[in-house]
Structures are given as C-alpha cells and as structure tokens.
N, CA, C and O of each residue as an XYZ file, in Angstrom:
364
protein
N      97.496    249.387     60.663
C      96.703    250.167     59.745
C      95.567    249.323     59.159
O      94.446    249.801     58.985
N      95.878    248.077     58.862
C      94.860    247.186     58.295
C      93.684    247.048     59.249
O      92.532    247.205     58.843
N      93.964    246.756     60.510
C      92.883    246.564     61.475
C      92.126    247.863     61.728
O      90.905    247.844     61.878
N      92.829    248.981     61.778
C      92.142    250.265     61.938
C      91.183    250.507     60.777
O      90.046    250.936     60.976
N      91.648    250.230     59.575
C      90.802    250.405     58.401
C      89.591    249.483     58.462
O      88.467    249.883     58.160
N      89.841    248.275     58.847
C      88.773    247.274     58.883
C      87.679    247.636     59.883
O      86.495    247.460     59.597
N      88.066    248.138     61.048
C      87.098    248.385     62.117
C      86.630    249.837     62.207
O      85.527    250.096     62.688
N      87.446    250.783     61.754
C      87.073    252.184     61.938
C      87.237    253.039     60.693
O      86.881    254.217     60.704
N      87.770    252.468     59.623
C      87.870    253.198     58.371
C      89.042    254.160     58.289
O      89.940    254.174     59.131
N      88.992    254.963     57.235
C      90.083    255.875     56.926
C      90.314    256.891     58.036
O      91.461    257.268     58.277
N      89.278    257.345     58.716
C      89.464    258.368     59.745
C      90.387    257.883     60.859
O      91.185    258.662     61.380
N      90.289    256.622     61.227
C      91.182    256.068     62.255
C      92.612    255.973     61.728
O      93.563    256.260     62.455
N      92.766    255.571     60.466
C      94.097    255.534     59.867
C      94.693    256.935     59.809
O      95.876    257.126     60.089
N      93.877    257.901     59.448
C      94.337    259.280     59.361
C      94.795    259.786     60.736
O      95.785    260.512     60.833
N      94.080    259.406     61.784
C      94.487    259.799     63.132
C      95.838    259.189     63.499
O      96.680    259.850     64.107
N      96.041    257.921     63.124
C      97.327    257.288     63.396
C      98.450    257.977     62.622
O      99.543    258.156     63.161
N      98.205    258.366     61.376
C      99.204    259.121     60.622
C      99.507    260.445     61.313
O     100.637    260.928     61.251
N      98.522    261.032     61.965
C      98.749    262.244     62.745
C      99.713    261.995     63.888
O     100.538    262.850     64.206
N      99.612    260.815     64.513
C     100.557    260.441     65.577
C     101.984    260.379     65.025
O     102.938    260.783     65.690
N     102.111    259.868     63.806
C     103.434    259.804     63.175
C     103.945    261.226     62.916
O     105.103    261.535     63.199
N     103.090    262.073     62.386
C     103.488    263.451     62.085
C     103.890    264.206     63.353
O     104.817    265.016     63.331
N     103.188    263.937     64.456
C     103.489    264.608     65.733
C     104.590    263.908     66.526
O     104.922    264.323     67.636
N     105.150    262.852     65.954
C     106.215    262.042     66.571
C     105.791    261.411     67.896
O     106.627    261.141     68.757
N     104.497    261.181     68.051
C     103.991    260.390     69.173
C     104.284    258.918     68.875
O     104.598    258.133     69.770
N     104.172    258.575     67.609
C     104.494    257.242     67.112
C     105.650    257.394     66.137
O     105.555    258.147     65.167
N     106.739    256.681     66.390
C     107.922    256.765     65.542
C     108.063    255.452     64.777
O     108.039    254.373     65.369
N     108.208    255.554     63.465
C     108.392    254.362     62.644
C     109.838    253.896     62.728
O     110.762    254.707     62.799
N     110.020    252.595     62.720
C     111.344    251.985     62.839
C     111.601    251.143     61.598
O     110.722    250.411     61.143
N     112.802    251.249     61.056
C     113.190    250.446     59.897
C     114.246    249.446     60.334
O     115.238    249.811     60.965
N     114.025    248.180     59.993
C     114.909    247.126     60.494
C     116.140    246.918     59.617
O     116.176    247.298     58.447
N     117.140    246.303     60.230
C     118.364    245.942     59.533
C     118.474    244.433     59.391
O     117.529    243.701     59.686
N     119.619    243.978     58.942
C     119.825    242.548     58.687
C     119.695    241.711     59.957
O     119.144    240.611     59.912
N     120.194    242.213     61.090
C     120.099    241.454     62.337
C     118.638    241.232     62.739
O     118.260    240.144     63.172
N     117.840    242.263     62.590
C     116.417    242.119     62.921
C     115.718    241.186     61.949
O     114.835    240.427     62.348
N     116.094    241.231     60.692
C     115.480    240.334     59.723
C     115.799    238.883     60.055
O     114.941    238.012     59.917
N     117.007    238.622     60.484
C     117.372    237.257     60.907
C     116.571    236.868     62.151
O     116.113    235.731     62.269
N     116.407    237.809     63.070
C     115.626    237.547     64.292
C     114.169    237.259     63.947
O     113.546    236.403     64.575
N     113.614    237.964     62.957
C     112.231    237.724     62.547
C     112.050    236.284     62.071
O     111.037    235.650     62.365
N     113.029    235.776     61.341
C     112.940    234.392     60.863
C     112.945    233.425     62.031
O     112.179    232.462     62.045
N     113.808    233.674     63.019
C     113.863    232.825     64.213
C     112.535    232.871     64.966
O     112.022    231.837     65.395
N     111.985    234.063     65.122
C     110.705    234.207     65.826
C     109.576    233.481     65.101
O     108.753    232.819     65.735
N     109.536    233.603     63.774
C     108.478    232.934     63.016
C     108.591    231.421     63.136
O     107.582    230.717     63.144
N     109.818    230.921     63.229
C     109.992    229.482     63.452
C     109.562    229.107     64.878
O     108.887    228.098     65.084
N     109.954    229.918     65.846
C     109.617    229.654     67.242
C     108.101    229.605     67.455
O     107.603    228.755     68.193
N     107.378    230.510     66.813
C     105.923    230.598     66.984
C     105.168    230.007     65.792
O     104.035    230.407     65.523
N     105.773    229.074     65.085
C     105.172    228.530     63.860
C     103.851    227.819     64.111
O     103.055    227.669     63.183
N     103.592    227.375     65.346
C     102.331    226.696     65.642
C     101.147    227.663     65.694
O      99.999    227.227     65.607
N     101.404    228.980     65.836
C     100.289    229.947     65.885
C      99.636    230.144     64.520
O      98.414    230.002     64.485
N     100.240    230.433     63.453
C     101.608    230.836     63.179
C     101.788    232.346     63.351
O     100.819    233.105     63.321
N     103.042    232.768     63.530
C     103.384    234.191     63.601
C     103.587    234.699     62.181
O     104.302    234.080     61.393
N     102.954    235.837     61.849
C     103.169    236.399     60.511
C     104.334    237.385     60.527
O     104.873    237.710     61.585
N     104.708    237.850     59.354
C     105.864    238.732     59.211
C     105.664    240.053     59.956
O     106.603    240.578     60.554
N     104.455    240.586     59.921
C     104.193    241.852     60.611
C     104.420    241.695     62.116
O     105.055    242.546     62.738
N     103.909    240.620     62.700
C     104.109    240.388     64.138
C     105.581    240.169     64.456
O     106.092    240.703     65.441
N     106.257    239.397     63.635
C     107.681    239.128     63.863
C     108.490    240.421     63.790
O     109.422    240.614     64.571
N     108.140    241.302     62.861
C     108.885    242.555     62.751
C     108.654    243.442     63.963
O     109.567    244.145     64.395
N     107.449    243.419     64.517
C     107.162    244.229     65.696
C     107.879    243.691     66.930
O     108.404    244.470     67.726
N     107.908    242.382     67.097
C     108.625    241.780     68.226
C     110.130    242.042     68.101
O     110.776    242.411     69.081
N     110.686    241.854     66.905
C     112.124    242.083     66.702
C     112.483    243.548     66.942
O     113.508    243.839     67.559
N     111.661    244.461     66.467
C     111.917    245.886     66.693
C     111.843    246.215     68.176
O     112.673    246.969     68.684
N     110.869    245.666     68.869
C     110.737    245.904     70.310
C     111.981    245.431     71.047
O     112.465    246.109     71.954
N     112.494    244.281     70.663
C     113.709    243.770     71.305
C     114.904    244.676     71.014
O     115.682    244.988     71.916
N     115.050    245.095     69.766
C     116.164    245.958     69.382
C     116.111    247.295     70.112
O     117.133    247.799     70.576
N     114.919    247.860     70.209
C     114.734    249.172     70.822
C     114.531    249.102     72.336
O     114.408    250.129     73.004
N     114.498    247.875     72.867
C     114.274    247.644     74.296
C     112.977    248.314     74.766
O     112.931    248.990     75.794
N     111.927    248.096     73.965
C     110.610    248.665     74.249
C     109.616    247.536     74.483
O     109.229    246.830     73.552
N     109.219    247.378     75.712
C     108.297    246.302     76.076
C     106.837    246.684     75.813
O     105.976    245.810     75.710
N     106.561    247.976     75.705
C     105.198    248.447     75.466
C     104.919    248.434     73.969
O     105.672    249.009     73.183
N     103.825    247.769     73.577
C     103.465    247.591     72.174
C     102.065    248.141     71.933
O     101.140    247.837     72.686
N     101.908    248.944     70.893
C     100.583    249.384     70.456
C     100.134    248.448     69.349
O     100.701    248.443     68.257
N      99.110    247.656     69.641
C      98.582    246.735     68.640
C      97.163    246.330     69.017
O      96.788    246.338     70.189
N      96.393    245.980     68.009
C      95.065    245.427     68.222
C      95.079    243.912     68.056
O      94.036    243.262     68.130
N      96.256    243.360     67.834
C      96.442    241.926     67.581
C      96.492    241.161     68.902
O      97.353    241.424     69.741
N      95.593    240.240     69.081
C      95.515    239.468     70.331
C      96.692    238.520     70.541
O      96.937    238.083     71.665
N      97.423    238.195     69.473
C      98.558    237.284     69.598
C      99.631    237.836     70.533
O     100.427    237.068     71.074
N      99.665    239.145     70.731
C     100.699    239.727     71.583
C     100.506    239.400     73.053
O     101.367    239.708     73.877
N      99.382    238.780     73.389
C      99.218    238.251     74.742
C     100.025    236.957     74.893
O     100.335    236.537     76.008
N     100.357    236.338     73.767
C     101.106    235.069     73.762
C     102.600    235.310     73.575
O     103.414    234.662     74.232
N     102.971    236.230     72.691
C     104.378    236.501     72.406
C     105.091    237.019     73.647
O     104.481    237.622     74.530
N     106.391    236.771     73.693
C     107.188    237.183     74.838
C     108.310    238.105     74.412
O     108.965    237.890     73.392
N     108.519    239.137     75.216
C     109.582    240.104     75.028
C     110.886    239.484     75.493
O     111.009    239.063     76.644
N     111.855    239.429     74.599
C     113.160    238.828     74.879
C     113.025    237.415     75.432
O     113.829    236.967     76.250
N     111.989    236.727     74.966
C     111.835    235.312     75.259
C     111.092    234.936     76.515
O     110.621    233.803     76.620
N     110.960    235.857     77.499
C     110.341    235.396     78.743
C     109.393    236.381     79.419
O     108.732    236.012     80.389
N     109.306    237.609     78.945
C     108.459    238.604     79.602
C     107.251    238.939     78.724
O     107.405    239.115     77.516
N     106.063    239.030     79.303
C     104.911    239.448     78.487
C     105.062    240.906     78.067
O     105.688    241.706     78.763
N     104.486    241.233     76.930
C     104.483    242.616     76.468
C     103.443    243.421     77.237
O     102.447    242.873     77.708
N     103.678    244.715     77.360
C     102.670    245.654     77.848
C     101.926    246.128     76.619
O     102.429    246.962     75.866
N     100.736    245.603     76.413
C      99.988    245.874     75.190
C      99.081    247.083     75.384
O      98.316    247.153     76.346
N      99.178    248.042     74.449
C      98.316    249.222     74.422
C      97.446    249.089     73.184
O      98.014    248.813     72.127
N      96.179    249.248     73.199
C      95.339    249.757     74.265
C      94.945    248.698     75.254
O      94.231    248.986     76.215
C-alpha cells in the first residue's frame, strides 16, 4: 500500500482494496510460528537488511505454500521460497 500510494496515489490503493473486497487478494493473519519464522528470516537476511513487512510476506508464503508474490519490492528477487527457490514475483 505504501508503494502504491507513493507512485500512484490513493486511486491505486483504492483499486487494491477492491481486490480485497472481491477476494482476488486475500489478507492473511500470522500466528506465533510465523512470527518466530519472521525473526529467523530477518536474521538470515540481515545484510540487506530484511524489514518486518518483507519477513511477514515470506513467512506467510511459506505457511500457505504460495510461491507467487504480488509486490513492487525488488528485494523479492533475492529472497528464497522455503530457502532455495526464487519467488514468482507479480507484476
């Protein structure tokens, strides 16, 4: 949402909220296991460094077994799904 706002303003954010309303994009809420995984990931990628938002997206992808990621963040070209596979980044 931050990057959409920064580059395209509220209209782009509003369109993304429409995806949520239409269940094209489903929000995921993490549990304790994912929170522990986020800490491990942030330590693993500390040289970048990985922020909490990126760590939460990687941990959720692993939990949900979803290799395809919608993000405008270029770091996802570096991060690995389950430690060894590149993500399929959309767009």
